[in-house]
N, C-alpha and C positions, 0 to 999 in steps of 0.2 A: 377157792372159788376167785379171789382176788389175784393169787398168785397167777393163777393161768390168764387172766386179763393182762396184768403187767408184765407176762413175761411174752405176750402177743405184742404189748405195745414196744416193748424192747427191740423184737425183731423188726417190727415197722420201722423204728426210728434208725436201726442199722442199715437197712436197705435204703432208706431215704439219704443217708449220709453217703452212700458208696455212689460215686459220680457215675458210673456205668450203668447205674440202676436208676437213676433219678425218673426218666421217662417212664420206665414200668412201674413207678410206685404207686400210680392211683389204681390201676388196675388190680396190684397186689393187695391194697388195702380194701378195695372193694369185698375180695374173697374173705380178708379177716373179719370184715363185719358180718358177712354171712355166716361165717364159723361161730362167732361169739354171740350173734344176736340172741340166742336163747339165755346165755348166762347173764346178759345185759338186762333182758327183761326181769330176771330173778332178782337183779341187784335192786331193779325198780321196786319190785314188791316188797323189799326188806326196807326202803325208804332210804337208800345211799344215793341221792340224786346227785351229789356234788361230784362222787366218783365216776356216776354214769355221765354227767356232763363232760367231765375230764377226759373219759374214754373216747366219747363221740368225738370231740373237739380234735383229740391228737389223730384219732384213726383216719379221720377224714381229710388230713393235712397231709403233704409230701414235705412239709418245712419241719425239721427237727425240733423236738420240744425246749431245747435250750434257745433256739432261735424265736420261736413264740413266746418264750418267759421273757426274753430280751425286750421285743417289740412290745409285748404287754405292759411291763412295768415303767414305760415312759410316760412322761408327763402327756396330758391331752395335747396340747399345743406341738408336743414334738410328734406325737403320733399322727397329727393332722399333716404335717410337713412331710413325713414318712410316706405317708399313703399318697399324699400328691406326688412324691418323687416317684413312687413304684407306678402308678397310674401313667405317668408322662414317659417313664421308661418303657412300659409295656406298648404304648403308641409308637414309641419312635426309638428303638434299640440303637440307631446310628448316632444321633446327634446329643442325645442327652446325658450321655455316659461321663463327659467331661464335668459336667456340673454338679455330678453326685458322688465321683468316685471315691472321694475321701471320705463319706459319710460310714459310720461304723456299720448300719443295716446292710448296706451294699457290700462291704467287704465280707460280711459274714454269709452273704448270699453267694459271692463268688467262691469262698472257701468251701460251702456245702455243695454248691453245684459241679463246681469245675476241679475242686481238690487243691486250689493253690491260692496264694495270697491276693494276688493280681492277674488281670485278665486283658488280653489285647484286644482292640476293636474287632479284629477278624475272628477270634475266640469267641467274643460276645456273638456275632453274628451267627457263627457254627453252632452255637448253644441257645439260640433264641427261643426255642420253643420250651427247652428245660427252664431257662430262667424266667420265662413268662408263667409256666406253671408254679414255679415257686412264689414268685408275686402274687399271683391270682389266689393261691392257698394262703399265703399269709394275711393277706385283706380280709379273706373269708374267716379266718380263724379269730382274727381281732374283732370281727363283728359277732360271731359266737360267743365271745368273752365279753361283750358289750364294752368293749374298749374304745370303739370308735365314737366320735364327738357326734351326737345328733345334729349338729348344726352343720354338719357337711354331707348328711346322708343325701339329700337332694341332689348335691353337686357330683357325689360318688355315683349314684346312680344314673346320672346322665352321662358320665364316663364310661362306666362299664356297659351300657347300653350302646353305646356308641361302639366299645370293641365287640360287642357281641354280635352288632349288625355288620361290619368291616371285616372282621377276621374269622374266617372258617374254623381254624384251628383252635381258637378261643372259646367256640360254642360249647365244646366239651367240657372244659375247664370252669367257665363261669356260668352255665346256663342255670344252675338251680339258684346259686348265688344271687344271679341278676334277676332272677323270680321272685325272690324274697325281698330285694331291695325295691323293687317294683310296688311290691304290696305295702311296704313301708311308707314309700312315698305317697301312695295312694291315701294312706290313712292320716298323714301329717296334716294337720290345721293348726299354725301358729300365728295367724293372722292378729288376734286379739292381744296375746302376748307380746309381739313385735310392735304393734301400734302403741300399746301401752309403755312400753321400753323407750319409744320415741320420744313419746309425750312426758316421761318422767327425765329426760335429759341424760340418758344412758349413753348416747352418742354424741351429744353435744361438745364434749370435751375433746373430742377427736378432730383431726385435720378432714375437710370436706372430702376429699377422695378417700380416706379410710372409712370414714362414716356411709359413705354412699356405697363404697364395694361391700361393707359388710353388711349392711340393711339389705343391699340386692342379694347376697347370698343366702339370706334368709327368708326370702319369697319363695313359698311353698307353691305347688301345683293349683291349689283350690284358688290361692289369692292371684296367681298370675292368670288364671281362666275366669277371673271376676272382675271386669272393668271398674266397678263401684268400689270394691276393696283396694283396688290399686290407687284409685283417686283418693282415697280416705288417707292410704299410708304415704302417698305423695303430699297431702296437704298438712298431715302432721309433720312431715319432714322439713317443709315451709315455715309452719309455725315455731318449729324447735330451730330455726336459723342453720338448716344443714345444708338446703338449696334454696337458690334464689333465681332470679331473671337477669342478675347482672353480669354482663359480660366480662370475662377474665381471660388472662393469656393460658393457652391450654399448657404451656410449659410449665408455668407457676402451679397450675392445679395438680399436674401430674408430678411435678416436682417432689410434692409431700408424699410419695410412695417410699421415700427412703425412711420416712419417719414411723411407718407402719409397726404398731408394736407386735412383738414376738407371739403372743398368745392369740393374735388374730391373723398373723401371716399364713398360716395352714389354711385357714377356713378362707381366706381371700384366694388363694393361688388355686386351691381345690376348685372352687367355683368358677374362676375364670379360665381356668383350663378346659372347662367342661363348656366355655362360651367362646372357644376359639373362632378366630376369623373377624370378630368385633374389633376394633382399632384399639380401645380402650384395653380389651383383653389381653391382645396381643403384646401391647407395652408393657403391661403388669406382669404377665408372665415372664417375658424376656427380662424385664428389670430382677425379677425375683431371682431368677436361675442365673443370672450373670453377675449380680452385685454381691452374691453371698446370703441375701436376705432369708435363703432355705436352707442354710447350713444349720442343720440340727445336732451335728456332733462333728468334730475333727475338721482340718481343711482352714485354709486361709481367706478371710474377707478380700473380695475384689474392692479396690477403691470405687467409691460411688461417682465422684468427680461429675463429669458431665454427661454420664450414661443417660438419664432421661433424653438430653437433647438428642445425643445420638440416635437413640431409639426412634423418637419423633421422627427425626431426618429418614430412617430406615423405612417408615411407614409412608415416606413420601407426603408428610403435612407440611404445609407452612409454617415455620416456627413462629410466624406473628399472628398464627389464627387464634380467634377469640371465641370462646363458648360460655355459655352459663352452666353453672353446675346442675340445673334444672334440666337442660338439654341433654348433658352428659349421663343424668339418671334415665332419662326416657330412651337414650340409646342403649342403655345397658339391659333395660327391661325388655326392649323390643328383641334385642340378641338372644336373652334368656328365653322368651317365649318360643323364637323360632326353634331352638336347639330343641326345647320340651315338644315341640309338635313335629320333631325330626327332619326340621328344613334345614338348608344351611344358613348359618348365621348372615344377617345383613351386616355389611363391612363396606358398603361402597360412599358412605357419606363424604369421607374424608379423601376418597380417590378421584371425586368427580372431576376437577382439573386435569388431573394427570391421565384420566382415562379418555378425557375430551382429546388431549395432546396426542395420544396414542392412535386414536381413530383419524384425527385429521391429518397425522404423520401416513397412515394407511391409505387413505383418499390421495394424498398427495404423492402417494409412492416413494416415500420416504422409508423405506422398508426395514433398515438397520435399527433405527431410532423406533420405528413401531414395535419391531419384534422384541427389543430388549426392554420395553416399556411394559408390554403386554405380558412378558414373560416375568417380570417383576410383580405385576398386578396379581397375575394367577397364583404366584406364591403367597400373596396375602388373600386367598380366597375369593378374589374377584372372580365370579363364573363368568362374567361375558368376555373376559380375557380369553378363556378357554375357546370360544368361539373363533376369534382371530388367529390362536395358535394352530387351531385344527385348519386353518385355511393355509398358514404356512406350510406345513406339512403336507399337505394334501396337493398343494399348487406350485409349491417351489417358488413363492414370490420373493423378491429380492436375492435370489441366488442361493436360498436355503434349501438345502438337498430335501428331496421327498423321503419321508418317512413314514410307512403304515406302521411300525409300532408306537412312534409318538403321536400319530394323529388317532389311533384308537384309543390311547392313553387319554388325550384330551376329549374326545367324544364320551368316554366313560365318566370322566369328572363332569362334562356339561349335563349327563343324563342325570346327576343328582342335583343341578342347579334350581335355585328358586329363581330364576331370571330366565326371560324367554329365549334370548339369542344364545346363551349359553347351553340351554338344553336341547334346541331344535336339530343341531346335527344329527342326535342319537337317532334320530326317524329314519335318516337315511342309511342307517345300518342295517336296519330290522329286515331280516329275509322275508319273512313270513308278510305276504301282501296285505292280508287282512290286517295284521298286527301294525303294519305300516301305516295303513289308512286310519285306522283308529287312533294311532298316537299322534298323527298329525291334525286330525279332526278335533283333539281334545286340546291341542294348541291353537288352533286357528283364530278364535275370536281374540285371544291375548295378543298374538302376532298382529292380527288386523288392527286393534286398538293402538299398540305400539307405532305402526304405520302410519296411522292417521292423527298421530301426535307429531309426525316429521321424523322418524328414525329411518333414516335411509337404508340402513343396513336391514332392518324389519320389513322395508318397502320391497327390496329386493328378495328376501326369502318367501314373502307372502306371495309374489308373483310366481315362484316356483313351486311352491306348495298347492298353490291353487291350480295350476296346471297339473298338478300328480292328483289332486282329489276331483277335479271337476272338467278337466281338459278343454275342449274347444268351447264348452259352455261359458266359460270365465275369459275367453280371450281378450274382451276389450279391456276387462279389469287388469289381466295380467300385463297387457300393454301400458296401462295407463300408470300401475305403480313401477314399471320399469322404467318409463319416461321419466316419472318423479324422482326416481333414485339417482338416474343418469344425469337430470339437469343438476342435482347436488353433488354431482364428481365421482360418482360410485361407478369405476369402471367394469366391474363385474357386471352390472346391471347393463351398460354399454354393450358388452361382448354379448349378453343373452338376447338384449333387443336385436342387434345385429343378425343372430342366428334365426330369430323368430323372423325377421324380415325377409331373410334369405330363404327359409324354408318353407314358411307357411303362406306369404303372401306373393311372390314371383313378378309383380307388377315392376316396370322399369323403375319408377321413383323409389319404389321399397328397395330394390337392390342398390340404387345410388344412396339410400340412407344408412343400408347396411355397411358400405362400404366406408361411409363417414364415421359411423360408430366403432367400426373396428379400427379405422386410422386414430381416431381421438383416444380410444383406449390403449392402443399401442404407443402412442406419443407418451402417454401417461408412464407407461412403462409395463403395463400387462403382458406377459409372457405368452399367454394364450390369445389375446388380439394379435400380438406380433407373428406368432405362428401362423394364425387365420389369414392375416394380411399377407404373408409369403405366400400361402396358398392361392390367394387371389392372383397375385402377380405371375406367380408360375403356372396355372391353369387359363390365364388369358380370356375369363368370360365374363366377368364383373367389371375388369379392367383391362388396358391393354397388357398384352403378355410381356414381362420384363424380368429375364432371369436374375440380372444384375441387383434390381430391388427386390426379389423374392430372397436371394442368397443374403442380403444385408438383413430382412426381418427375421430369418432364421437364425441368422447368427446372433442377434441381440436376445432372442427367445433361447436358444442354446446357452449362452453365457451366464442365463439366469436358472442353469440347472434344470430347465424344462426337458424332460426326455423325449417328449415329441419333437421339441424345437432341435435338440442334438440329433436325432435320427434324420431330419430333413436337412440339416447341414452335412450331415455325413453322407446321405444321397445325393445332395449336390456336388460333394466332392468326389464321388463314385462315379457318376455320371455325367458330370461336366455342365451342370446347370449353373451358369453365371460365373464359372470358372475353369480352368483348365484341369481334366482329371487328375486325381492324386489318391492312390490308394491307400497310402500311408495316413495323408490327413483324414481320408474316411474313416480308416480304421480306430483312430484317435477319438473321433466323436461317436462312433458307435459303442467303442469301449464304455465312454463316459455314460451313455444313454443305457447301457447294459449294467452298469454298476448301480445306477438310479431305478433298476427294475424293470425296464422296457424289455419285454420278451422278444419282439422282433429284431432289437438291436442284440439280444444274446444269442440269436441264431446267426445273425451277420457277423458277430466276433467268432462264434464258434468256427464258423465256414471260412473265416479269414485264416483262422490257425490251421485250419483241416488243409486248405489250399496253400498257404504261404502268402496270401494277398495283404500287402501293407503290412504285414509283420512276419517274425519268423515262423515256420512250420512247427506245429507241436499239437500231436494227436492228445495228448493228457490235457492241453487246455481247452481243444475243441471240445472232448468229452464233457469236461466240466462245464463248459457254458451250454452244451447241448443239455445236460442234465438240468441247470437252471431253468431253462426254457421249457423242458418236459414239465418241470414241477409246476409250471403256469399254464400246462395243457396246450403248448404249442406242437399242433400235429407234426410239422415238418420235423422237430426235435425228436418227437417220439417215434418217428419212423427211421430217422437215421440212428437212432439209439437201436430200434428194433432188428434193423437191417445188420447192424454192424456188431450186434449179440448173435444174430443168427448165422450170418455166413462171412461176415466182415473180420473186423480187428479181434474181437474179443472171445467169441466161440462160447456164448453161454447161453442156451436154448431156453431156460428157464427165465432170465432177465429180458431175453426178447420176447416172449409170450408175454410177459408182465407190460413191456411198453405197447407192443401190439393190441394188446386187450385193453389198455387205456385209450389209445387212440380209436380203437373200433366202437368203445362205447361213446365216443364222441362225434360218431356216425362217419367216420371215414372207411371208404369202401374198400381201398386197399389194404388196410388193416384187418377187416373183416375175411377178406381172401387169405390173409395170413395167418389169423387165428384159426380158421377151419382148416387150413392146411395143415398147421403144426399139430392140431387134435387128430385130423386123419392120419397122419405118419406117426403119431407119438412123439413128437419132439418138444421137450420143454416141460411134458405132463404126460400122463398115461393115455394110450391110445383110447379115444373116444370118439367114435364115429356119428353118435346121436348128438354130441355138442358141435363136432365140425359141420354137421348137416345145419345145425341151427344158425351158426354164422353165414354160411353159403346162401342160406336162405334170405337172411336180413341183408347181404350184400345185393343178391339177385333182385330182391323187392326195390333197391335203389339203383338198379340197372347197370350192375357192374358186370362186365362179361368175363372175368377170371371166375367171378361167384358163380354165375350162371352155368359154365363150362364144368365147373366142380360140381354143381347140384344135378347138371345133367348125368355125370358119372355117378353119383349117389344114385339116382332113380334106377340107372340102368343095371348097378350092382346090386342094388338094395341094400347100402350101407348107410346106416343111420336113418333110412326113411323105408317105406315099404316099395319095392321092386315095382316099378310103373313104366313101360317103354313110351306110352305117349306123353308123359310128364318129361321123360329125358328127351325126347325129341324136341319137345317144346322148348326146353332150356338150351339144348344146340342151337336150335335156331336163333334165339333171341341173343345168344353170345356170336354166333357167325354173322347176323346181321349189323354187328358193330365190328365186324374184321377180325375176330378172332380164330387164328389159323388152325389152331387145334380142334375148335368147335367145327370148323368148315370140314376138316379131315374125318372126323367121327361122324358128323351128320352124313357126309356121303358114305362112309365104309359101312356104317351100321344100320342106316336106314334107306341109303340110296337116293338121298335129298340134298338138293344144292340151294344157295340163297338165290331168291329172285333177282 
């Protein structure tokens, strides 16, 4: 019986060692479990529980037994550090490799999974899932052997839960393990033991930062959820001299990170990894991974030097910042509570001045400074920064190109945010109208509170969302908030208020005020206000027509990569508004707008290549740009592609039908006629009179004379519809009344009738 079990184990280990089959090992082991489940039950009955444990542990892991043994035989401090390294690497395969590639556990993993002693970063990326499976199973195997320090269970649970939430592929690997950890976390209650250890002076010999970090790592869920228990822990820490209200240099406090004892480093590192986004946590984890504090075996230690000072600068914290250890403790506790509740960690305290600088730069239209600062803040999990980055990628402020991909990325990040502006953009992307309304309703009171506290950006968004939710009912409130934001320099509010005065009011004083607002926004640098002002000068309704000024404002907007501004500048050069017509210059600006995703510009570029206007003729380039415009449902592009695949350049009726059908579904009647004709004649699809008649009927209902003429033919001959002379005459007459010569001819020939 034992021979059968260990034969199976040997087979599993061989499979796990075979690089090409590592990814299949889990399913293989599952089959093995089913095969020998009866044998294991018999072993249990005979009392051989140690053998059962060994069998179950090994079968459920894709990690070879020697690797599991190596990990399990390390000291607990080293195991803590190894697990911390594994969880950080699972979360980020790209940037964490360098700091741990010299460690033995990592080298064994690479050997097992890739079959080589070393791996390039590209190989790491290509084998991302297999490496993650190895590490997840290794941690699970250590847990099953009770080799994991109980003091890191809470932190490990937070890490595993985050991986489970954010990585769909990891769910299958760690689902059961995550459930076990959560059960364990719920059962932990070490409040009394921790408080007794503090009172007995077990942490008093440590530096303040080590003691605070170590104690925070031991705060279990029950304690974090109980303000009374937290207050008792904090009071004990004060009495033990660990924390106080005395302000000290942050550099000095954090500088003691380098002296953290090895046996505590893994516990602290693991806990701070789980509390990412808090400025202390970021500095601690960076210091550990950079300075060599996390080296558990092999590799050279990095010189500590001024590392802490450099890390503090990277976090954009003033080097002269003073803080008490008591405040430091409170900040860490709040961060841990937020992680436990599944919220984004609070990390804005130290970034307040920098965030204010970036927002002021945005208001003053110093966009390069604003963008770079917001980018840095977003990298440090400041969710409010994602709101502004979304604007950069959506509106091309400061000449930054519009990017739907980047915009969607920051909208997604904002949707996880525990900050009102960071989360507000998400609502605009919700397609379901009911869902959008419910989302905005859930955010309204918080947004209103921020607006009332003087947040000019919240004031702006409150006006927009109020209009979406309540329409004309809250017009006065919308105007009030836009005025408040405009008075404080918000150029977006100037623009929205200007549009509101133009479109909703209509009185002369309102129109004058709209022009004033657009002018203010344009002068500040808003490319959309510049575009709007250009339209006003070109149209000559709100201001005296001035094509030269229109050209000036269109150019300013275009030079900021605003696609609509680029289109209008191109139109001016093509049609000679404020400048001598120049097809080459027009093409240059159409091309810029097309590359920025403007579908109308894509058609103009395609047409220019087709006809050789302003550029060298190229049907290949023309087709490429018509395809891009067609992808954005531009009717003219779809029809051009349909015509040229049907009877023109390409002779591909199947593709022609695809393009015509897409245009027909967008309610284009010419396309309906072409789709019906192709089905009737069997071009691009099997002949189908019923499908043809369906499309002719749709086009006839929209009063298309070609569709009416064809439908009359269908009724006359009984193709696709029941033969009906009265209906045939009716549709011939409708078509003939619109001047269709074929319909006139058939009407007279078949029914002896003429158009009155």
